[in-house]
C-alpha positions in Angstrom: 85.9 98.7 99.6 87.2 96.6 96.7 89.8 93.8 97.4 93.2 93.7 95.7 92.0 90.9 93.4 89.2 93.1 92.1 91.6 96.1 91.5 94.1 94.0 89.5 92.9 94.0 85.9 94.5 91.0 84.2 92.5 91.3 80.9 93.2 94.9 79.9 95.8 96.6 82.2 97.2 100.0 81.3 100.8 99.1 82.0 101.7 97.5 78.6 100.7 100.8 76.8 102.6 102.8 79.4 105.7 100.8 78.7 105.5 102.0 75.1 105.3 105.6 76.3 108.3 104.9 78.5 110.3 103.6 75.6 109.5 106.8 73.7 110.9 108.8 76.7 114.1 106.7 77.0 116.8 108.9 78.4 114.3 111.4 79.8 112.7 109.3 82.5 113.9 107.6 85.6 111.6 104.7 86.6 111.7 104.0 90.3 111.3 100.3 91.1 108.1 99.2 92.7 108.0 97.9 96.2 105.4 95.2 96.5 104.2 96.2 100.0 103.9 99.9 99.3 102.3 99.2 95.9 99.6 97.1 97.4 98.9 99.6 100.2 98.7 102.4 97.6 96.4 100.6 95.3 94.0 99.7 98.1 94.1 103.2 99.4 93.2 104.7 96.0 90.6 102.1 95.2 91.3 102.4 91.4 91.9 99.5 89.0 95.1 98.8 87.1 93.0 99.2 84.0 93.7 102.9 84.5 97.0 104.7 84.2 96.6 105.9 87.8 96.3 102.4 89.0 99.1 101.2 86.8 101.5 103.8 88.3 100.5 102.8 91.8 101.0 99.1 91.2 103.9 98.9 88.8 106.2 101.8 89.8 107.7 103.6 92.7 107.2 106.8 90.8 108.7 108.5 87.7 111.1 111.4 87.4 110.7 113.2 84.0 113.3 115.6 82.6 114.7 115.9 86.2 111.8 118.3 86.9 108.5 116.4 87.3 107.8 113.7 89.9 104.9 111.5 88.8 103.6 109.8 91.9 103.4 106.0 92.0 103.4 103.4 94.7 106.5 104.7 96.4 109.5 102.8 97.8 112.3 103.2 100.3 113.9 105.9 98.2 110.6 107.7 97.4 108.5 108.4 100.4 106.2 110.6 98.3 103.5 108.3 96.7 99.9 108.4 95.6 99.1 107.1 99.1 101.2 109.4 101.2 100.3 112.5 99.3 96.6 111.8 99.7 96.2 111.2 103.4 97.6 107.7 103.7 101.1 108.2 105.1 103.4 110.5 107.2 104.0 113.2 104.6 101.7 115.6 106.3 99.2 115.7 103.5 95.6 115.1 104.5 92.8 113.8 102.4 91.3 116.8 100.8 87.7 116.3 99.5 87.5 116.7 95.7 91.3 116.7 95.2 93.8 113.9 94.3 97.5 114.8 94.1 99.2 112.9 91.3 102.6 114.7 91.0 104.8 117.6 91.9 107.9 119.2 90.5 111.4 120.3 91.6 110.2 123.8 92.2 107.2 123.2 94.6 104.5 122.9 91.9 101.8 120.3 92.4 99.7 118.4 89.9 96.2 117.3 91.1 93.0 115.9 89.8 89.9 118.0 90.3 87.1 116.1 92.0 85.2 119.3 92.7 87.7 121.3 94.9 89.2 123.2 92.0 86.2 123.9 89.7 84.2 121.6 87.5 84.9 118.3 89.3 85.6 116.6 86.0 88.8 114.8 87.0 91.0 117.0 84.9 94.6 117.8 85.9 95.3 121.2 87.5 98.7 122.7 88.3 99.6 124.7 91.4 102.2 127.1 90.0 104.9 128.1 92.4 105.4 131.5 90.7 101.7 132.4 90.7 100.6 130.7 93.9 97.4 129.6 92.2 95.8 126.5 90.6 95.7 126.5 86.8 93.7 124.1 84.7 95.7 122.0 82.2 92.5 120.8 80.4 93.6 117.2 80.2 92.8 114.0 82.1 95.3 112.0 84.1 96.3 109.5 81.4 96.6 112.3 78.8 98.8 114.2 81.2 101.1 111.2 81.7 101.2 110.6 78.0 102.1 114.3 77.4 105.0 114.1 79.9 106.4 111.0 78.4 106.0 111.7 74.7 106.0 115.5 74.2 109.6 116.6 75.2 109.5 120.0 73.5 106.1 120.9 75.0 107.2 119.9 78.5 110.4 122.0 78.1 108.1 124.9 77.0 106.0 124.4 80.1 109.0 124.9 82.3 110.7 127.7 80.3 110.2 130.2 83.1 112.0 127.7 85.5 115.1 127.3 83.3 118.4 129.1 83.8 122.0 128.5 82.9 123.1 125.5 84.9 119.6 124.3 85.7 120.2 120.7 84.6 123.4 120.5 86.6 121.5 121.8 89.7 118.6 119.4 89.3 120.5 116.2 88.3 121.6 115.1 91.8 118.3 115.7 93.5 116.3 112.8 94.9 112.7 112.0 94.2 111.5 113.7 97.4 113.6 116.8 96.9 112.7 120.3 95.6 114.6 123.6 95.2 113.7 126.5 97.4 114.6 129.9 95.9 115.4 133.1 97.8 113.9 135.5 96.8 110.9 133.2 95.9 109.8 133.1 92.2 106.3 134.4 93.1 107.8 137.7 94.3 108.8 140.6 92.1 112.4 140.3 93.2 112.5 136.5 92.4 111.8 136.7 88.7 115.5 136.1 87.8 116.1 132.5 89.0 119.7 132.6 87.8 120.6 135.2 90.4 118.5 133.7 93.2 119.9 131.7 96.1 118.9 128.0 95.9 118.9 125.1 98.4 117.6 121.6 98.3 114.7 121.0 100.7 112.1 118.3 101.2 109.4 118.8 98.6 106.6 118.3 101.1 107.9 121.2 103.2 108.3 123.5 100.2 104.8 122.7 99.0 103.3 123.3 102.4 105.0 126.6 102.7 103.9 127.7 99.2 100.3 126.6 99.9 100.3 128.6 103.1 101.6 131.7 101.3 98.8 131.2 98.7 96.1 131.1 101.4 97.5 134.2 103.0 97.6 136.0 99.7 94.0 135.1 98.8 92.7 136.2 102.2 93.8 139.8 101.6 
């Protein structure tokens, strides 16, 4: 197990380049402040260097909220219990270590972004998305750093990705939500009756609870 000193890359860290991406995304991204204690615990838990974007997020940020919809997991803080550590078996969020899977983000609708280390297919480290309207994992065909770059620099493409989760008044509904929040719909978007989000009932719930429920529905569906 590498020490903190070995994980901190002082020669070629990823953070300066990420700061340029954040400047491109000004007005679209909320950068949650880092907490030194949680950042250290997260980096040691992940065992990744700050040379990587994953390590930079763990060390330099509490997390990111992009377009009010996507939560990019970072080191966590008092306002963001969800972190790269807690969502990968290192905290009280209820998520265990899952061999071959690293959760790196989630969204306001119960979707999850994860790196495939073998659990989802090729094991090539590419990002997959658990879609809450399909209850299935879908490959995005990009690595983690490319995924973060896409989120921060491709506003139109990100909007297109969430086109099916857009309705009149969506921005107003999402704006007051905290990092750890998500929206639960009744009827749910994966059901035939839940296709029209504008007419669905919505309530703010803890994201970890919604994700756990959707994952359970997915397991039941695929056992049939």
